[in-house]
C-alpha positions as CSV (number, residue, x, y, z in Angstrom):
1,M,36.1,-6.0,40.5
2,Y,32.9,-5.6,42.4
3,E,30.9,-2.6,43.4
4,P,28.0,-2.4,45.9
5,L,24.9,-1.0,44.3
6,D,23.1,2.1,45.8
7,R,19.6,0.5,46.0
8,S,20.8,-2.1,48.5
9,D,18.8,-1.8,51.7
10,G,18.2,-4.1,54.7
11,R,18.2,-7.7,53.6
12,V,18.4,-6.8,49.9
13,L,21.9,-6.5,48.6
14,G,23.1,-5.7,45.1
15,Y,26.6,-5.9,43.5
16,E,28.0,-5.2,40.1
17,I,30.7,-7.7,39.2
18,R,33.0,-7.2,36.2
19,D,36.4,-8.1,35.0
20,R,38.4,-10.1,37.6
21,V,37.2,-10.8,41.1
22,T,39.9,-11.4,43.7
23,E,39.6,-13.5,46.8
24,A,39.7,-10.4,49.0
25,E,36.8,-8.8,47.0
26,L,34.7,-12.0,47.2
27,Q,35.4,-12.3,50.9
28,A,34.3,-8.7,51.5
29,M,30.9,-9.5,49.8
30,I,30.6,-12.7,51.8
31,D,31.3,-10.8,55.0
32,E,28.6,-8.3,54.2
33,M,26.1,-11.0,53.3
34,E,26.9,-12.8,56.6
35,T,26.4,-9.6,58.6
36,V,23.0,-9.1,56.9
37,I,22.0,-12.8,57.6
38,E,22.9,-12.3,61.3
39,E,20.9,-9.1,61.5
40,E,17.9,-9.9,59.2
41,G,17.8,-13.7,59.3
42,S,18.2,-14.0,55.5
43,V,19.5,-12.1,52.5
44,R,18.2,-11.4,49.0
45,L,20.9,-10.9,46.5
46,L,21.2,-9.1,43.1
47,V,24.3,-9.6,41.0
48,H,24.6,-7.4,38.0
49,V,27.1,-9.0,35.5
50,P,27.6,-6.7,32.5
51,S,30.3,-9.0,31.2
52,F,31.4,-12.5,32.2
53,P,33.9,-12.0,35.0
54,S,36.8,-14.2,35.9
55,F,37.6,-15.3,39.5
56,E,40.8,-16.1,41.3
57,L,40.8,-19.9,41.9
58,S,41.0,-19.4,45.6
59,A,37.9,-17.1,45.5
60,L,35.8,-19.9,44.0
61,D,36.6,-22.0,47.0
62,D,35.3,-19.3,49.3
63,D,32.2,-18.9,47.1
64,L,31.3,-22.6,47.2
65,G,31.8,-22.6,51.0
66,F,29.4,-19.7,51.4
67,W,26.8,-21.5,49.3
68,F,27.0,-24.7,51.2
69,Q,26.9,-22.9,54.6
70,H,24.2,-20.4,53.7
71,R,22.0,-21.7,50.9
72,R,19.0,-21.8,53.3
73,D,19.7,-18.2,54.3
74,L,19.5,-16.9,50.6
75,E,15.8,-16.3,49.9
76,R,16.1,-15.0,46.4
77,Y,19.0,-14.4,44.0
78,A,18.6,-12.2,40.9
79,V,21.2,-12.4,38.2
80,V,21.2,-9.5,35.7
81,G,23.2,-9.6,32.5
82,H,23.1,-10.4,28.8
83,S,24.8,-13.8,28.5
84,R,23.1,-17.1,27.6
85,L,25.7,-18.8,29.7
86,M,24.6,-16.7,32.8
87,E,21.0,-17.4,32.0
88,W,21.7,-21.2,31.7
89,A,23.8,-21.2,35.0
90,S,21.0,-19.3,36.8
91,A,18.4,-21.9,35.7
92,L,20.7,-24.7,36.7
93,G,21.4,-23.1,40.1
94,D,17.6,-22.7,40.7
95,R,17.1,-26.4,40.2
96,F,19.9,-27.7,42.3
97,T,20.6,-25.3,45.1
98,G,17.2,-24.8,46.8
99,V,17.6,-21.1,46.3
100,E,15.1,-19.2,44.2
101,I,17.3,-17.9,41.4
102,R,16.0,-15.8,38.5
103,Y,17.8,-14.4,35.5
104,F,17.0,-10.9,34.2
105,E,18.2,-9.1,31.1
106,E,20.1,-5.8,31.5
107,S,16.9,-3.9,30.5
108,E,15.0,-5.6,33.3
109,I,17.2,-4.6,36.2
110,G,14.4,-2.6,37.7
111,D,12.2,-5.7,37.6
112,A,14.9,-7.7,39.4
113,W,15.1,-5.1,42.2
114,D,11.3,-5.2,42.5
115,W,11.2,-9.0,42.7
116,L,13.8,-8.9,45.5
117,E,12.0,-6.2,47.4
118,N,8.5,-7.7,47.0
119,E,7.4,-9.6,50.1
120,A,5.1,-12.0,48.1
């Protein structure tokens, strides 16, 4: 399940993802991000993951397609959670995708938003 976060504004989008994410839910997020990219030229993304979610296999295919098509349109990507696996995956993604990805602990969610909203 995913839920858009209230602090989303302009090219900064935030979602909370938990439990199981369906292909339709992931596609709705992708559609919103593509709309922002068309309107703003790029997107900055916050994903709050309070527990490690699972994805429908077909959803992962959509996710990879989005990354390959739009990795240059993603300026910053903040992952907020409390999982060493998420922290490790964020660091790995930062090295190999060309997208600036940072991991933040749950208590640092305000810092994650500030990082995304900051123009520097």
